[in-house]
C-alpha positions in Angstrom: 0.0 0.0 0.1 1.1 3.8 -0.4 0.7 6.5 2.0 -2.0 6.4 4.6 -3.3 2.9 3.4 -4.2 4.1 0.0 -2.7 2.1 -2.9 -0.4 4.3 -5.1 -2.7 5.4 -8.0 -1.5 7.7 -10.6 -5.0 8.7 -12.0 -5.9 9.4 -8.2 -2.7 11.6 -7.7 -3.8 13.5 -10.9 -7.6 13.8 -9.8 -6.3 15.2 -6.3 -3.9 17.6 -8.1 -6.5 18.8 -10.5 -9.0 19.2 -7.7 -6.7 21.5 -5.8 -5.8 23.5 -8.8 -9.6 24.2 -9.7 -10.6 24.5 -6.0 -8.1 27.1 -5.5 -9.0 29.0 -8.6 -12.6 28.8 -7.7 -11.8 30.2 -4.2 -9.7 33.1 -5.9 -12.5 34.3 -8.1 -15.3 33.3 -5.6 -17.1 30.7 -7.6 -19.2 28.1 -5.8 -17.1 29.1 -2.8 -18.7 26.8 -0.1 -18.4 24.0 -2.3 -14.7 24.6 -3.4 -13.9 25.2 0.3 -15.6 22.0 1.3 -13.4 20.1 -1.3 -10.3 21.9 -0.2 -11.2 21.2 3.4 -11.6 17.5 2.7 -8.2 17.6 1.0 -6.4 19.3 3.7 -8.1 17.2 6.4 -6.8 14.0 4.7 -3.4 15.5 4.1 -3.1 16.4 7.8 -4.3 13.0 8.9 -1.7 11.3 6.8 1.2 13.4 7.5 1.0 15.4 10.8 3.0 12.7 12.9 6.0 12.5 10.3 6.2 16.0 9.9 5.9 16.8 13.4 8.4 14.3 14.7 11.0 14.9 12.0 11.4 18.2 13.8 12.7 16.2 16.9 10.6 17.8 19.5 11.8 17.5 23.1 8.4 17.5 25.2 4.5 17.7 24.7 4.3 21.6 24.3 7.3 21.4 21.7 5.1 18.8 19.8 2.4 21.2 19.7 4.7 23.8 18.4 6.3 21.5 15.7 2.7 20.5 14.8 1.6 24.0 14.3 4.7 24.8 12.2 3.4 22.7 9.4 1.2 24.4 7.0 -1.8 21.9 7.0 -3.3 22.9 10.3 -3.5 26.4 8.9 -5.1 25.4 5.6 -7.7 23.5 7.6 -8.4 26.8 9.6 -8.6 28.9 6.5 -10.9 26.5 4.6 -13.3 26.3 7.4 -13.4 30.0 7.6 -14.0 30.5 4.0 -16.6 27.6 4.1 -18.4 29.5 7.0 -18.1 33.1 5.5 -18.7 32.6 1.9 -17.5 34.6 -0.9 -18.7 38.1 -0.4 -20.2 40.7 -2.6 -16.9 41.0 -4.8 -17.0 37.6 -6.3 -18.4 35.6 -9.1 -21.0 34.3 -6.4 -21.7 37.8 -5.5 -22.2 38.8 -8.9 -24.8 36.2 -9.8 -26.7 36.8 -6.7 -26.9 40.3 -7.6 -28.1 39.4 -11.1 -30.8 37.2 -9.9 -32.2 39.8 -7.5 
C-alpha cells in the first residue's frame, strides 16, 4: 500500500492535483465558494491525517509543548482553519457568486 493505507495510483494523484488547482482557482474568483472550500477542506484534512505525525516528529520535539509547536509549524493545520473560515463566511460581494446573486435579484 501507498501513503496512509491508500494504494499508489497515478489517476488518483492526478485527480487530487486537478481538484486542488481548480478548487484554488474557484476560491480566488469566488465561484461556488462553499463547495470549493468544502473540497479543499476535505483534501487538507486527509493530508493532515496522513502526514502530521511524520512532519511533527521529523523536527525532533523534546516535550509535549514542543510537539504542539512543531505541529503548528506545518502548513496543514493553517489550511484547515482557513478553509473552514472560507466555508463558513462565503465569498462576499466582490466575487462571481456575489455577481450571480446580484443578477438574480
